[in-house]
Phi, psi and omega in degrees: 000133186236136179222166173291314181221136174247128180250128180258104183123123186248030177270207184300315181294310183299316181289322177301314180294314182298319179296316179299316181293313181299322179298336183252022171082013179264117183286120187237151166233143176243129174252119186236127182292316184188220183295144176264171179297340178298333178293345181246014188292144175275359178100002181227165182231116182273142178251306175192112182255340187200143175276166184301330182275004178097356179295126180289145182243125173260323181245096182300324181297318180288332185267351187299329182279003179259002178286165182293161183295336182266358181292141178307324180297326181297332182280352176280350182066230181269013187265005186304304184298323179298312183288334173298314179295317181295323180296313179297319181295324179296320174305309183297320179296332179272005179082017179259107184279123179228153175239146177149162185221126183289349179266000178199107177298138172257179180254139175246157176267127180275171176301341179266000180086002177276173182247134179227144178286151178201174183262299181239145178224137175308146181294347174303325189259163183257111176287141180242152179268330179195174177295343178296339177291344179258323185304134176082357182272146172264115188240128174263119180259114188243135175239163170278127185307126178090358180274110189270350182271013175222111186263099183298326181294315178299315182297313181297318179299319180294315179299320181292329175295333177273001175103012178271165171249120188240151169226145183253139178215174178215161179234137177227114177252151180306322181292326177284328179301325180294329177294332185284354176303323175237123181302330181289345180274342183275066179244161186302318182293321179291321176298316180299321179295318178298319184283355174283347173288126188300317181294319178296318180297317179295323178296322177297314180298320178298317178299316181294320181303325180281353183252341196265359180298142180076007177249151178272328186215145170244129180252130183227155174291148183280077182239035183235143170081053179292320183262334176202165182274005185299319182292328177296314179297318181295320179301314183292326180285336186276341183256151186275354179235161179300141177253120175256110174277135183248131177303146178258173167296155182302152003281157184260118180297308179293330177294317178296319178298318179295318177302316180294321180292320178295315179298318180300317179297317179299314182289325177295334176278358179104003180287154179253123182244116182250102183268143175085024178230154184228124175284131188240339181200170184217154171257137179242151166231105188064230180257041179222134177282131179266319184196160173232163183229147182238167180298312186289331186259359173054241184277356178280120186269158169257119181250137180205161175288323181222151180232138182234124179267112178231045191275359179081191186257219187296321186302322182257012180066021170294328172236144180232123179273126175251173185307323183231014181200169173237129184239158169253115197281343185275308186255351186068036181298153170296137179239128175280117175207161180265138178291154180090099187301330181296339180274355185283335191217161172249131183296338174282110192306320186272000176282168178297129183253122185296326184298340180292340179275350181289150178174183184292137179275136180221166171271190184290344176266006183064028171279134184289140176263137173229120186054038176087348183260130176289129180281139189294328187227028181233121186236159176234142177220156174081207191285355174284347180286152176271168168104356179221152172251093191298328179286310182295319185270345182061063184218013188300309182294321178299315178298317180301310187282317185289319178292327178297315180292322180297312179294317179303314182293324176296323178288323179295320180289338180078000000 
């Protein structure tokens, strides 16, 4: 099978890159092992919340030139602000409604009811400017009876710490009651599927209408709109007070919807998306990849002019930690890591973890290095790259999207 470009990894980075390439006439295939990080999304996309030294960032565009020389953002040169705009626009072009401004981080509500800074947030959720948006409000926190992936007590306690007055309630509909026969069925995606039934949805709205009098805001778990955002809009329009949807523990309904919309856009542009397959090895000629091979296709090779590694980090086996090293298993790429396993981590779980900065070594064009030599047609994008601590710095989504667009444009220009 032959393509112009083969992308390994079908998450946010891979799809962002593939859509950009397909729009510009570059024939792409994406090989994706399974679920992407979007399935676990909190509903927001971070660009830059903090510098490596702990300095808080309010304006990511202004702070981007203060990252380390090895940070993926540094390799974008003067294109940071441009690709920030392009990334948001690509979401909108794909029908994914987001709110946010790269020149001023807003606050999002976490599954625990706390506030965290971020860049873009799905329109399902309510962006806040400060904790003052919560203070003094009377908030009704409502759950679906038996749904354990949304903790109303944690959310209410957090809101009350910000100065709100909260009350907790629940809703139980016959259609949801059937899900409770098995605890494993009471998951956000299954609830969302049940609520796509128009009569069930109308019954939910009727139940809520009877509960919200005397409240300023009603907070609900984000279990609406698996296939489209229409039900989210209808819910908000049907109630007389603001509706705050709160992210749940994974899986994420709006995250899955966004993944589906991105994939749909890629395929409508002519891209080929192969889900449930894993690239395992490659053929080289000098410093150029000739072909790759996957589990499902055995000896049948994938041939392309260019190859892009968007395989993610440890969670998706894009990187594999061994007793004394960290490897990239498909191409044998050079990996930047510090020797001595004891230096990789801090025993205090919530402290900054050094291993998060490890990743594939690249040149300024994000071409992967192998034994120190940049490969002519092999690139890396997203969280497989070295040089950033995406959790500590709050930059994971930004790195995925901006590096994807940067590599795509370099290939388009030739």
